Each structure stands twice: as C-alpha cells, then as structure tokens.
C-alpha positions in Angstrom: 56.5 -63.9 -54.8 57.8 -61.4 -57.5 59.4 -63.0 -60.5 62.9 -62.2 -61.7 61.5 -59.9 -64.4 59.3 -58.1 -61.8 62.3 -57.5 -59.5 64.4 -56.2 -62.4 61.6 -53.8 -63.4 61.3 -52.6 -59.8 65.1 -52.0 -59.7 65.1 -50.1 -62.9 62.3 -47.9 -61.6 64.7 -46.5 -59.0 66.0 -43.1 -60.3 69.7 -43.0 -59.3 72.4 -45.6 -59.0 72.5 -44.9 -55.2 68.8 -45.6 -55.0 69.2 -48.8 -57.0 72.0 -50.1 -54.8 69.9 -49.3 -51.7 66.8 -50.9 -53.1 68.7 -54.0 -54.3 70.6 -54.8 -51.1 67.8 -53.6 -48.8 65.4 -56.1 -50.4 68.0 -58.9 -50.4 68.8 -58.4 -46.7 65.1 -58.2 -46.0 64.5 -61.6 -47.7 67.3 -63.1 -45.6 65.9 -61.7 -42.4 62.5 -63.3 -43.4 64.2 -66.7 -43.9 65.7 -66.4 -40.4 62.4 -65.6 -38.8 60.6 -68.4 -40.6 63.3 -70.9 -39.5 62.9 -70.0 -35.9 65.0 -66.9 -35.4 68.2 -68.2 -36.9 71.4 -66.7 -38.2 71.3 -66.7 -42.1 74.2 -66.6 -44.6 73.9 -66.6 -48.3 77.0 -67.9 -50.2 76.7 -67.5 -53.9 78.8 -67.5 -57.1 78.1 -65.8 -60.5 79.1 -68.9 -62.4 75.8 -68.8 -64.4 76.0 -65.0 -65.1 79.8 -64.8 -65.8 80.9 -68.1 -67.2 83.7 -66.3 -69.1 85.4 -65.5 -65.8 88.4 -67.6 -64.7 87.1 -70.6 -62.7 89.2 -69.6 -59.7 87.1 -66.5 -59.4 83.9 -68.5 -59.4 84.8 -71.5 -57.3 85.2 -72.1 -53.6 88.8 -71.3 -52.7 90.9 -70.6 -49.6 90.0 -66.9 -49.6 86.4 -67.7 -48.8 87.3 -68.3 -45.1 88.0 -64.5 -44.9 84.5 -63.9 -46.2 82.8 -66.3 -43.7 84.7 -64.8 -40.8 83.8 -61.2 -41.9 80.1 -62.0 -42.6 79.6 -64.0 -39.4 81.3 -61.5 -37.1 78.9 -60.6 -34.2 76.4 -63.5 -34.7 74.7 -65.0 -31.8 76.3 -68.4 -31.7 73.6 -69.8 -29.5 71.2 -69.7 -32.5 71.5 -72.1 -35.4 72.8 -71.3 -38.8 70.8 -71.4 -42.0 73.3 -71.4 -44.9 71.9 -70.8 -48.4 74.3 -72.2 -51.0 74.6 -71.5 -54.8 77.9 -72.7 -56.2 79.5 -74.9 -58.8 81.9 -76.2 -56.3 85.6 -75.7 -55.8 88.7 -76.9 -53.9 88.3 -79.8 -51.5 90.9 -78.5 -49.0 89.1 -75.1 -48.9 85.8 -76.9 -48.3 87.2 -78.7 -45.3 88.5 -75.5 -43.8 85.1 -73.8 -44.3 83.3 -76.7 -42.7 85.7 -76.8 -39.8 85.1 -73.1 -39.2 81.3 -73.2 -39.5 81.1 -76.2 -37.2 83.4 -74.6 -34.6 80.8 -71.8 -34.3 77.7 -73.9 -34.8 78.5 -77.4 -33.6 74.9 -78.5 -33.0 72.7 -76.9 -35.6 73.5 -76.1 -39.3 71.0 -76.4 -42.1 71.7 -75.8 -45.8 69.1 -74.5 -48.3 69.8 -75.1 -52.0 67.7 -72.7 -54.2 69.1 -74.3 -57.4 72.7 -75.5 -57.5 75.1 -76.7 -54.8 77.4 -78.8 -56.9 80.7 -80.8 -56.2 82.3 -79.1 -53.2 79.0 -77.3 -52.6 77.4 -80.7 -52.2 80.2 -81.6 -49.7 79.4 -78.6 -47.6 75.7 -79.4 -47.8 76.4 -82.9 -46.5 78.1 -81.5 -43.4 74.7 -80.1 -42.3 72.1 -81.5 -40.0 69.6 -81.3 -42.8 69.2 -80.0 -46.3 66.2 -78.0 -47.7 65.6 -78.4 -51.4 63.0 -77.5 -53.9 61.8 -79.2 -57.1 64.4 -77.2 -59.1 67.3 -77.8 -56.6 70.1 -80.2 -57.2 73.3 -81.5 -55.6 76.0 -83.3 -57.6 78.8 -85.9 -57.5 81.7 -85.1 -55.2 84.4 -87.1 -57.2 87.6 -85.0 -57.1 88.6 -83.3 -60.4 92.3 -83.4 -61.4 94.3 -81.5 -64.0 95.7 -83.9 -66.7 97.2 -82.8 -70.0 95.8 -79.3 -69.9 92.3 -80.3 -68.9 90.4 -81.4 -65.8 89.2 -84.9 -65.5 87.5 -87.0 -62.7 89.8 -89.0 -60.4 87.2 -91.8 -60.6 87.5 -91.7 -64.4 91.3 -92.0 -64.2 91.0 -95.2 -62.1 88.2 -96.6 -64.2 90.3 -96.1 -67.4 93.2 -98.0 -65.8 91.0 -100.8 -64.7 89.5 -101.0 -68.2 93.0 -101.2 -69.7 94.0 -104.0 -67.3 90.8 -106.0 -68.1 91.1 -105.6 -71.9 94.8 -106.5 -72.0 94.3 -109.5 -69.7 91.6 -110.7 -72.0 93.6 -110.1 -75.2 97.3 -109.4 -75.2 97.1 -107.7 -78.6 95.1 -104.9 -76.9 98.4 -103.8 -75.2 99.4 -102.2 -78.5 96.3 -100.1 -78.6 96.7 -99.0 -75.0 100.5 -98.3 -75.3 100.1 -94.6 -76.3 97.6 -94.0 -73.5 99.1 -95.8 -70.5 102.1 -93.6 -70.0 99.7 -90.7 -69.2 98.4 -92.9 -66.3 101.7 -93.1 -64.5 101.9 -94.6 -61.0 102.0 -91.2 -59.4 98.8 -90.0 -61.1 96.9 -93.2 -60.2 98.0 -92.9 -56.6 97.1 -89.2 -56.5 93.6 -90.1 -57.9 93.1 -92.8 -55.4 94.2 -90.5 -52.5 91.9 -87.7 -53.7 88.9 -90.0 -53.8 89.7 -91.6 -50.4 90.2 -88.1 -48.9 86.9 -86.6 -50.1 84.9 -89.7 -49.1 86.5 -89.9 -45.7 85.8 -86.3 -44.8 82.2 -86.4 -46.0 81.5 -89.7 -44.3 83.0 -88.2 -41.1 80.7 -85.2 -41.3 77.7 -87.3 -41.9 78.4 -89.6 -38.9 79.1 -86.7 -36.6 76.2 -84.4 -37.6 73.4 -85.6 -39.9 73.4 -89.2 -38.6 74.6 -88.4 -35.1 73.1 -90.8 -32.5 71.9 -93.3 -35.0 73.1 -96.9 -34.4 74.1 -97.3 -38.0 75.7 -93.8 -38.4 79.0 -95.2 -39.6 77.5 -97.5 -42.2 75.1 -94.8 -43.5 77.8 -92.2 -43.5 80.2 -94.3 -45.6 77.4 -95.4 -47.9 76.2 -91.9 -48.7 79.8 -90.6 -49.2 80.5 -93.5 -51.5 77.3 -93.0 -53.5 77.9 -89.3 -54.1 81.6 -90.0 -55.0 81.3 -93.0 -57.4 77.9 -94.6 -57.1 74.7 -94.6 -59.2 76.7 -95.1 -62.4 77.5 -91.4 -62.7 79.0 -90.5 -66.0 79.2 -86.7 -65.5 80.6 -84.6 -62.7 77.8 -82.1 -63.4 75.1 -84.7 -63.2 71.9 -83.7 -61.3 71.2 -85.4 -58.0 67.7 -84.2 -57.0 66.1 -84.4 -53.6 64.4 -87.7 -54.2 67.6 -89.4 -55.2 69.4 -87.9 -52.2 66.6 -88.8 -49.9 66.6 -92.4 -51.2 70.2 -92.7 -50.0 69.2 -91.6 -46.5 70.1 -87.9 -46.7 67.8 -85.9 -44.5 65.9 -83.6 -46.9 63.1 -81.2 -46.2 61.0 -79.9 -49.1 61.2 -76.1 -49.7 57.6 -76.1 -50.9 56.4 -77.3 -47.5 56.3 -73.6 -46.5 55.1 -71.2 -49.1 56.4 -68.3 -47.1 59.9 -69.8 -46.8 59.9 -70.7 -50.5 59.1 -67.1 -51.5 61.7 -65.6 -49.2 64.5 -68.0 -50.4 63.7 -67.6 -54.1 63.3 -63.8 -53.7 66.8 -63.7 -52.1 68.1 -66.0 -54.9 66.7 -63.8 -57.7 68.0 -60.7 -56.1 71.5 -62.2 -55.8 71.5 -63.1 -59.5 70.6 -59.5 -60.2 73.5 -58.3 -58.1 75.8 -60.5 -60.3 74.1 -59.2 -63.5 74.4 -55.6 -62.6 77.8 -55.4 -60.8 81.4 -56.7 -61.0 80.6 -59.2 -58.3 81.6 -62.8 -58.9 81.2 -64.2 -55.4 79.4 -63.0 -52.3 78.7 -64.0 -48.7 76.0 -61.9 -47.1 74.3 -62.3 -43.7 70.9 -61.2 -42.6 72.7 -58.7 -40.3 73.8 -56.8 -43.5 77.4 -57.9 -43.1 78.9 -58.9 -46.4 82.0 -60.0 -48.3 81.9 -59.5 -52.1 84.6 -60.5 -54.6 84.6 -58.1 -57.5 86.6 -58.5 -60.7 86.4 -56.9 -64.2 85.0 -59.5 -66.6 84.9 -58.9 -70.3 81.5 -59.8 -71.8 81.5 -62.7 -74.3 82.0 -61.7 -77.9 79.1 -62.4 -80.2 80.0 -64.4 -83.2 
C-alpha cells in the first residue's frame, strides 16, 4: 500500500493539471472499485469531509447538513439496488435531522444490507449513521464518538447532556445547602425551562432513532433486539462517563457494547484499498477547493467546493 507521501509524489509527477486530476480521481475510483470487489461485488460510496484539512472553514460547510441528500441521490443514481451498499464514512458529524433523512433514503434503497467502513473518524452524527448499518468495519486507528446532541447556548455550542447534568448538580447542591442558591443564582437563569426541555427532547430524539435503527437492522431477529438497541443508544449518548463530545470510542469499546464490528486488518487487501482511497480523498481536499464529497465506485460524484482562506501564521 502506498503511503500518503508516496501518493503525493506520484501526483506531482504528473505534468499538467489535467493529468493530475485524471490520475487523482482515476486512482480514487479504482480503489473504491477494489473495495466493492473485495466485499462481494457491492456498491460503494465514500462520504468525506475536509474537516481536518480545512478547519478554518465554517462548520456548516464541513458537517452533515440537509444538502447532502442531493449528493447521495446524485451519486447513487443508476446503482444496482439488488447488491448491498458499502458506505465509507469520514466526518465530524452534523445535524441530527439531516442524518435521519439520509438514513431513511439509504435504507429505502438498501433495506437489507448496508455496511459502514470507518477509515479514521465517523464522529457524532457520523456515528449515528454507522449505527444504522448491519455491521461496521473498523481498523486500529478508527474511532466512533458520542452521539449526545449539541445545542447553541450563549454564543457557543454545548452538550444537551451537560445542560441536564448542570441542572441536576444545581438541584443537588442547593438541596444539601440552601446557601448554595446564591452561588447558582447567576447561572440558573441561563438554564430556563425551555432550554432544559429542548435538551431533554434532543437527547430522547437521538437515542430513539438510533435505538430504532439498531433494532431493525443490526440486531434484527435477535430475541433481545429491543434491550440491546436501547442499551447501545444510551451508552453512546450518555454512558461510559463521557466528558467530551469528541471522545474516542474505538472498536473494542463499541464491540463490548454489542455493536457488530469487523476488523479492517482481517483482510490486507481490503485494508490497502480502503486506506488508499482515504489517503487520495485527503489529497483531493488538500489540492482543491472541495470541503465535502460523495463519490461512488461508478465514478458518479457530488463535491461541495468553497473558497477557504488559509490560516494566518502568527
């Protein structure tokens, strides 16, 4: 398997911009086609974000949003629906409602067989999409993350779980010592009833949809599907004493909760094809205005381009 540097050197060896573009996308499509062959002649989609290469871009240009459904529809046009779908995911996450729309569309086309491969990161809403699959394929370097909803409060984004936890802490401390009410007085107005209810609603919503997907797909036919689905959804939402929305949940931790995980390293050929596709996609983001992309093994693609100013050195 060529390293990232070797791929960059091979790209730079091409003489013209047209040759570089042809080489880059030709090899990327070729890697996706190899993934499809190795997984039993399946359809393959690669959904990726440039959140690592372009962190200075506005988050809405890097996250899963409502416009992605157009990309999935375009990239999946003409697929053989009788074959399964292998979805390669690389994303920091995004909007929960958009995620539900994407999953509904994918499952309407592939109701019986979707697998997700995580080369490195499928965080937050990316984890939610991964948990709608029949199985997830992860390497040693791969990670999922907590699915607790993030909410805008006072000009910044905070976890809905943290909002409820802070309110419960206030109640506990004030109940134990009435004098603590004076210390909490400046803070509690920001935790108004509407915000608390919205936080609870957001948590319940994300857990409910993920548990439903797990019951219907990954745990389908198992006698304890409902119990397992609710347990996994709860764990990823507010279990394991998670203190950071970006915390790493590796394959062993996910597997310990009952999530069906296959090791990427179990097939050297598959690992090489997936990581080659991943490296080439990162080069696309490095060398072009692309911030998000959905590309199929049939060469159909949707790419979101924006002009991003490079960070200023200080």
